[in-house]
N, C-alpha and C positions, 0 to 999 in steps of 0.2 A: 333600096327600099324607101318609098315615100313616107315621110313622117306625118303623123296625125297631129294637126295643130291643136285640136281640142284636148288631146292628152297633155300637151305641153302647158296649156292654159290651166287645166285642172291641177297639175302638179305645182305650178307656180302659186296658185291661189291657196292651196293647202299648206304650203311651206312658208308663205309670206304673211298671211293674215292670221290673227289670233282666233282661237276657237269661239270666244264670246262674240267677236265681230261677225263671224260666219253664221252663228246662230241667229243673230239679229237680222242680218241681211236676207237669210233664208226665208224668213216670214214674208218678205216682200216678193221674192223670186218664185216661190212655189206655185202660186196660181198662174203665173206667166209660163213657167216651164210645163205645167200640166197641159196647157193649150198648145204650145209649140211642138210638143212631142207626143201628142195624142195619137193613138192607133190601136191595133188589136193583137200585135205579135206577143207582147210581154204583159204580165199582169202582176200587180202588187196584191198579194192575198190579204193584206191587212185591211185595205178598204175596197178592194175589188176594182180599182181603176186600171185602165189598160193603156199601153203606149206602143209606138212603132219601134222604139229602142230605149234602152236604159243607158246611163252615162258611165264612162270609165271613172275609177276611183282608186286612190292609193298614194301614199306619201313617196314611195320609191318605185315599187313595181305596180304599175297601174293594172287593175283588174277590169277586164272587159265586161260591160253590162252589169256593173256592181251597184250603182246608185240609181234609184228610181227618181226620175226628174220631178214628178208631181208630189211625192211624199217625202223624199230624201231618205227613204229606208235603204239599208244595206243588206247584203246577203244574210248576215247574222240576225237582223231584225225580223226578216221574213221567215227565217227558220224558226226563231223563237215563237213567233205568232202561230205558226202551224202546229208547233208542239203544244202550246197552251190551248189551242182550239180543238185539235184532233185527239190529243193523248191525255188531257187532264180535264178535271171538272172545276178548276180554279176560277174560271171566268163566271161560273154560275154560283159559287159559294158566297156566303156572307162572311167576309174576312177583312182583316186589317192588313193593308199593303204598304210597304215602304219601297219607294223607287229612288235609288241612288243615282245621281247624274242623269236625270231623265232625258230620253231621246225624244226629239221633236215629233216623230211619227207616232209615238205611243201616248203622249200626254193627253190630248183631247179624247183619244180612244178610251184610255183607262178612266178618265174623269167622268165619262158617260156611263160607266158601269155602276148602276145605282146600288147594287148589293155589296160594293167595295167601300171600305173606309180607306181612302187612298190619299197618301201624302208623298210629296217628292222633296228631296234635299240635294243641295249642292253648295259648295263653298263659293263658287263664282258665277255659275250659270244664271242668266236672267229668266230662264224658264222654270226654275225650281220654286216650290211653295215656300220652303224654308232654307235660309242660308245657314249651313252647318258643316262642321268638319266630321268626317266619318270616324275619326279617332274619338270623338266626344259627342255622341248623338243626344239630342235633347228629349229623350223618351225614357220611360220607365222600363224596368226589366220585363221580359216575357210579354211584350206588347203586340208584336206583329206575327201574323200567320204566314205571310209571304214577303220575302225581300228580293227585289230585282237589283242586281249590282253587276251590270254588264259592261265589259271593257273599261273597268275602273281600276282594278287592283294593279294592273301593269303600270299605272301612273303614280302609285303611292309608294313612298319610301319604305314604310314599315307595314307591309301587307298583313303580317301576323297580328299586329295591333288592331288593324282595321277589321280583320276577320273575327277577332275576339270581341270587339265592340258590337259587330253585327250579331254574334252569338248571344250577347247579353240581352239584346232587345227583341230577339225572336222567341216565340213560344216553343215549348217542347214539342217535337215532331213537326215544327214549322219548316217551310221549304225556302232554301236560299238558291236562287238561280244566279250563277256567277260565271258568265261567259268571259273568256280571256283569249287573246291570241296565243295559241299553244302550238309549239313545234313538236310534233309527234316523233321526230328523229332525235330529240334530246331526252335522255333519261332524267337528267338533273337540270333544274332551272339555272340559267346563266345570268348572273348579276355581279357587278363590281362597283363598290361604293365610290371608287376613284373616278369612274366615268361620269362626269357631271356636265361637260360642255354639250350643248344641244347638237352640234355637228357630230361629236363622238357618239352620243346616244343614238343619233340617226344611223350612224355607221354600224354600231354593234347590236342595237335593239330594233332597228327598222323604223323608228319614228323618233322625232326630236324630243318628245315629252314622255317617252317610255323609260322606265328604270330597270327593266329586266326582260328576258325572254323566258317564258314559262316552258318547262318540259313536262314529262309525264308525271313527275312528282308533285304537280299541282294538286292532285287528288289527295296526296299525303298531307299537304298543307291544310286542306279542308278538314281532314280527319284530326289533325293536331289541334285544331281550333274548336273541336266539339261537334263536327258534322259527320254524318255517315255519307260518304261520297258515292255518287252514281254517274255513269256515263250514258247519256240518252242519245241513241242513234236513230233519229227519226228518218234520216235519208234512206236507210235500207228498206223502208216500207213504202217508198215513193217511186213512181214510175219515172223513166227518163223524160217523158213528155212533161210531167209536172215539174221536174227539176229545171228543165229548159224554160218553160213558161214563166215560172216564178223567179228565175235567175238565182238559184240557190248555190251555196258553196258545194264544191265537188266532194269534199271529205271533211266533215266537221261534226263533232259530238257536243252536246250541250251538258256542261258540268252542273250537277245538282248536288246540294248538300241538305240532308235531313237533320235538323238539330236534335241533339241528344242532351238532356239536362239531368 
C-alpha cells in the first residue's frame, strides 16, 4: 500500500514542534491554506467556509479529514459549536465566560459576541488574554456563568484540584463544558504517576503531553468536584449527510457539568 506523504509530514510536525510554536505559525498559515484547499465538499460550521478536503490529524493514529485547513478546527470544535448554536441559548445570553486554553478557531468568534463578558486564560499560550494557572485563577468566587475547558484536564497532573478551582469561580447553576479524550471502553480512568517520560506517555496515553486516559468515571470526577454531570449526544440528532459535510466525530458525547453550590 502506498503511504501518504502528507500524513507523515503531519505526524512529524505534531511530535517535533512545541504547541506554542505551532500556534504562532498557524496565524500565518491559515489564510494560505484557506486558499489552497478551497472547494465545496466539506464545510466548517463555525464560520461557514468550505473546502475540497480537510487535513489528517493525530499524534499517533492520524484521523482522516480531521483538521479544517482554513480555520484549524478539529472534529470536537465543530461538534461543540453545533451544540452551542443548535441546542443552547448561551450565545444569545448576557453572561460572563471563562475560556481555559483558548482554541484559535474560537477566540475571534467569541470576542465578537457583544453580550458576553469574555476572558481567556492559559499558562503559556500566546493567544490567551491572561497568563494564569488553572490551579489558582485570578478571579473571585461565583464570577462566571459559563466555563469552557476543552481538552485541558488530560494535560494536568491534579485534575481534581483544577476542577475544584473551576467550581470556585463559577456561579451556582453555571455551566462547565469540559471535553476530554475519553475511552468509552474504560470503566476507570488509567493513570500512573510513575509514567513521566514523553515517549512513555505517548505509548500509554496516546500523546506525549497527556498524563492519563479518561474512562467513563470522568463523569464521577465532575460530580465529586461539585458539578451535576450530563452527557450531551448531539450526533444522534444529526443526519449522516451533516456528519460527513462537517467532518464530525463518529461517536462522541460532550461532557457538561452544572455547578451546584
